[in-house]
C-alpha positions in Angstrom: 95.9 120.8 97.3 93.4 122.1 99.9 91.4 118.9 100.4 92.0 115.2 99.7 88.8 113.2 99.0 89.0 109.4 99.7 86.4 106.9 98.6 85.7 104.4 101.3 84.9 100.8 100.3 87.6 99.0 98.3 89.8 102.2 98.5 90.7 102.7 102.1 91.0 98.9 102.5 91.8 96.2 99.9 88.9 94.8 97.8 90.1 91.4 98.9 88.6 92.1 102.3 85.3 91.5 100.5 83.3 93.6 102.9 80.8 94.5 100.2 79.7 90.8 100.0 78.1 91.3 103.4 76.3 94.4 102.3 75.3 92.7 99.1 73.4 90.0 101.0 71.6 92.7 103.0 70.6 94.5 99.8 69.0 91.4 98.4 67.3 90.6 101.7 65.9 94.2 101.9 64.5 93.9 98.4 62.9 90.5 99.1 61.7 91.0 102.7 61.0 94.7 103.0 60.0 95.7 99.5 58.4 92.3 98.8 60.1 91.9 95.4 59.9 88.3 94.2 63.3 86.6 94.6 63.5 85.7 90.9 63.3 89.5 90.0 65.9 90.8 92.4 69.0 90.3 90.4 67.4 91.7 87.2 66.2 94.8 89.0 69.5 95.4 90.6 71.3 95.3 87.3 68.7 97.6 85.8 68.9 100.1 88.6 72.7 100.2 88.5 72.6 100.8 84.8 69.9 103.5 84.9 70.7 105.3 88.1 74.1 104.2 89.3 72.8 102.6 92.5 70.1 100.1 93.6 68.9 102.7 96.1 67.8 105.2 93.5 65.8 102.6 91.6 64.1 101.6 94.8 63.2 105.2 95.6 61.9 106.0 92.2 60.0 102.8 91.5 59.1 101.4 94.9 58.8 104.5 97.1 61.1 103.1 99.8 62.4 105.2 102.7 66.1 105.7 101.9 67.0 106.0 105.5 65.5 102.6 106.3 67.4 101.2 103.4 70.7 102.7 104.5 70.3 101.5 108.0 69.3 98.0 106.9 71.9 97.3 104.2 74.9 98.6 106.3 74.0 96.7 109.4 77.0 94.4 109.0 79.9 93.6 111.3 82.8 95.4 109.6 85.2 94.1 112.2 84.8 90.6 110.9 86.7 91.7 107.8 88.7 94.8 108.8 91.5 95.5 111.4 93.6 98.5 112.2 96.0 99.5 109.5 99.1 101.1 111.0 100.7 101.7 107.7 97.7 103.6 106.3 97.5 105.6 109.4 101.2 106.6 109.2 100.7 107.6 105.5 97.6 109.7 106.3 99.4 111.4 109.2 102.0 112.7 106.8 99.5 114.6 104.7 99.2 118.3 105.4 95.9 118.9 103.6 92.7 117.8 105.4 91.3 114.4 104.3 87.6 113.7 103.8 85.7 110.5 103.0 83.5 110.8 99.9 81.3 107.7 99.6 78.1 106.3 98.1 77.6 104.6 101.4 76.2 106.0 104.6 77.8 108.2 107.2 77.3 105.5 109.9 78.9 102.8 107.7 81.8 105.1 107.0 82.3 105.8 110.7 82.4 102.1 111.5 84.9 101.4 108.7 87.2 104.3 109.8 87.0 103.1 113.4 87.9 99.5 112.4 90.9 100.7 110.4 92.0 102.9 113.3 92.1 106.1 111.2 88.9 107.9 112.2 90.8 110.8 113.6 92.8 111.3 110.4 89.6 112.6 108.6 88.1 116.0 108.9 84.7 115.0 107.7 82.6 112.5 105.8 80.4 113.2 102.7 78.0 110.3 102.2 75.1 109.5 99.8 73.0 112.1 101.5 75.1 115.0 100.1 72.9 115.3 97.0 69.5 113.8 97.9 70.8 110.2 97.6 72.3 110.7 94.1 75.4 108.5 93.9 78.7 109.1 92.2 79.4 109.4 89.3 76.4 111.8 88.9 77.8 115.3 89.1 75.5 116.5 91.9 77.3 114.9 94.8 80.6 116.3 93.6 79.2 119.8 93.4 77.6 119.2 96.9 81.0 118.4 98.3 82.7 121.3 96.7 80.0 123.6 97.9 80.3 122.3 101.5 84.1 122.7 101.4 83.9 126.1 99.6 86.6 125.0 97.3 87.1 124.8 93.6 87.6 121.4 92.0 91.2 122.4 91.1 92.0 122.6 94.8 91.1 119.0 95.4 92.5 115.6 94.7 90.3 112.5 94.7 91.4 108.9 95.5 89.1 106.2 94.2 89.0 102.5 93.1 86.3 103.4 90.5 87.6 104.7 87.2 84.1 105.9 86.3 83.9 108.0 89.5 87.3 109.4 88.9 86.5 110.4 85.3 83.7 112.7 86.6 86.2 114.2 89.1 88.7 114.8 86.3 86.0 116.5 84.2 85.4 118.9 87.0 89.1 119.7 87.3 90.2 117.6 90.3 93.5 115.7 90.4 92.8 112.0 90.3 94.4 109.0 91.9 93.2 105.5 90.9 93.6 102.7 93.5 93.8 99.6 91.4 96.2 96.7 90.9 97.1 95.3 87.5 97.7 97.0 84.2 97.9 100.8 84.1 94.6 102.6 83.3 95.2 105.8 81.3 93.5 109.1 82.0 94.5 109.7 85.6 97.2 111.6 87.4 98.4 108.5 89.2 97.6 104.9 89.7 98.7 103.0 92.8 97.8 99.8 94.5 96.7 101.1 97.9 95.3 104.1 99.8 98.6 104.3 101.7 100.6 104.5 98.5 98.2 107.2 97.3 98.7 109.2 100.5 102.5 108.8 100.2 102.4 110.1 96.6 100.2 113.0 97.4 102.5 114.0 100.3 105.4 114.1 97.8 103.4 116.1 95.2 102.2 113.2 93.0 105.7 112.9 91.6 105.3 109.2 91.1 102.7 109.7 88.4 102.9 107.3 85.4 99.6 108.4 83.8 99.8 112.2 83.7 
């Protein structure tokens, strides 16, 4: 593998940290206070925009003409250190990898930087690809994947992607990437490997994905 792409939220740290709940509050507040959407319509619109476009942001751009940069700054203005602390085990596992690691996220660059700093692993990553990589199109749309591959000047077959979202990994697999699902519970078919943490994913990649149960 020439590059390892890690999702950020709920992948590099456990979903139980519930960082997204802080962002979720900010999204609702942005829709109410900045876009002036009536409070009783917020939940319905968010569900519709997720269904139609894969992200609230795209719906707000298309239907409300919002400034995507204002949105990203507003919704990610949360204290990540209230939920995240340095992860020495993850750092050790990432250090053992020989291929460069990159963050590939539907969030913003600034949010990713804060998360990596809080986890104590910022220097373990060669770069960050955020929602801006393809004009604010989110995963699992194919455009951001192609944008990342173009930026890296690599073929999909030269990359492995680590994610907590099965849908996002399906797109990666269709393009030819190796796929590692970070998820607890019953095995989910269709991926090269399923593990319960990013550290376990890094350990398996370092040993050649030999621990795969789903290949």
